[in-house]
Every structure is written in C-alpha cells, then in structure tokens.
N, C-alpha and C positions, 0 to 999 in steps of 0.2 A: 438629724438632732433629735434627743426624749426632745417630748414634751415638757417642758417647764411648768409644773406651777406654780403660782404665789397663795399668801394670803394675807388680807388689811394686817398689818403690823396691828400688834395690841396696846402697844404704849411711840404711838407716833412723836409726842412729844418731846421724849428722853430721847439723846446721844448713845445709846447700849451697844456694845460685838457681840454677835452674832462668832460661833467658831463651829466651824463641821470639821467634820477628820473621817476620811479615806482610807482605808492605811492599804484597800485592796484594790486601788486605780491601773490598772492595765489597758494596752497600748503594745500597737505593733512596728518596733522597729521598719523600717521604709527599704534602708538598705541588706537588710538581713533577714528581716520577715522571721523576725527571734522577737518574742513577746519581751515587750518592759515594762517594770511591775512599780509602783509609785505610790508615796500615800500624800495622798492629796487634804494638803489645808488649807480651807476656806473662811476666811475673816469678814466681814465686813456689815454695820453702820446699818440698816433699815432705812428706806423712808418712810412711802405709805405702803408698802407692800414687803414681806417677809417669803423666802424659798420653798416650799411645805420638802420634804424631805422626803418623802418615796421617789418625786420625782427628781430629787436630784441624785438619789442612787440609780434612778432606773436611768439617769442625764449621763455617767461615768460607766458606764455596762454598757451604753453603746459606741465606746471608741476600742471595746477590746478584741475585735476583728479588724481597728482602722490602721493602715500603717502613716506612721507622723510622727518628725524632729522633736524631740520635749520640747523644744523651741517655742514651735507651733499648738501643740497644748497646752505646754502654759499659756500661752495670750489667746488660744483660740479659746480656752474654757473663762479665763476672765473675761473677756465680749462677748459672751454672751451668757455668762453670768449680769450679770453688768446689763446689761441686754436686758432683762427676766423683767430682774426687781427696781430696773432703775436707784440705786442706793444713794446715799450721803458720801459712801467709801467703804472701797472694796480691794479684798488681798489674795491672790491663790497663791499658794508656795507648795509646787509639785518637789520631792525627794525622791529623786529615784535613787531604784537597789543598785550598789556596784553591780558590772559586767565590763569585764577583761578589765578591770586591775580597776575601775573610773565610776566613782560616782558621783551623780552631780543633783545639784539644787539649785530653783530655776525661781525667782518671785517677781510676780507683776499684779501692781496696784495700779486706780484710776485715777491717782494724785494725791497729794499730799496728807498726811493724816490728819482730822479735821482740829481743832484747835477747843472745840468745844466737848471733845468724846473725850470715853477715863482714859487715863494716864499712863497706866497700865498694862502696855503692848503685853508683856510677856501673859498668857490666860493660857498655861497649865496646868493640871491640876492639880502638880504637885507645891507652886511656885504659893 
C-alpha cells in the first residue's frame, strides 16, 4: 500500500463534505488477468485530518497490477482510506467500466450520514 499522507483539517469545527474523483483507477481481474478500469468517487467529512491529494493519487495507482475483485477493492479502499484519516463519515463509490456487457457500481460507507452535515448529497458540478 502506498503511504497515505494527511494534513490538519483547516475547519474541524464545521462538518463539510470533501469529494475527490479519480477517473483513471485501474486494477486487474484476478480471474482473467485483464485490466479493470473504474472511476472512484471518494466523499468524506473530515475530523482532525484530511487526505493529501498526491498521496491519494499514488495510493490509487498502487492497484494497477493487483489482481482483486471489484467487491474486495471497493471495501479495501474504504477501510484503508478511513484508517488513514479517521473521518466523521466516508463513502467510496466505484464505477467500473462495462466489460462483457456488464457494468458495475459498488458503494461502501463507514456508517450513516451525519445529521449535522450538509444535506445536499448531490455534489456534482452541475447541481
């Protein structure tokens, strides 16, 4: 696993949502050895620390040659990312590209969305 770095949350008193999107995630299908491509959406509400972006990018790239099923990688991403920064809440959504006529979307989160957090769950730029 690549080293995930963090930095102090500049506004720990406020529950605000951070969203990072990686449209170039790649892992390897453990059954066929073929590459699996995905867009990973990471959303979280930081507590004391935030994830540093360059280390996040390198962490994602560390999966490029790893044979791992979609379900395993999505849950591993959540576990390791949450362990790195101990957020108030976190969600990983993995949008795997269509292969063999089937596309897959997996969602894993640390628990219920906090009641005191911003209520707009749609964070898309067009919203």
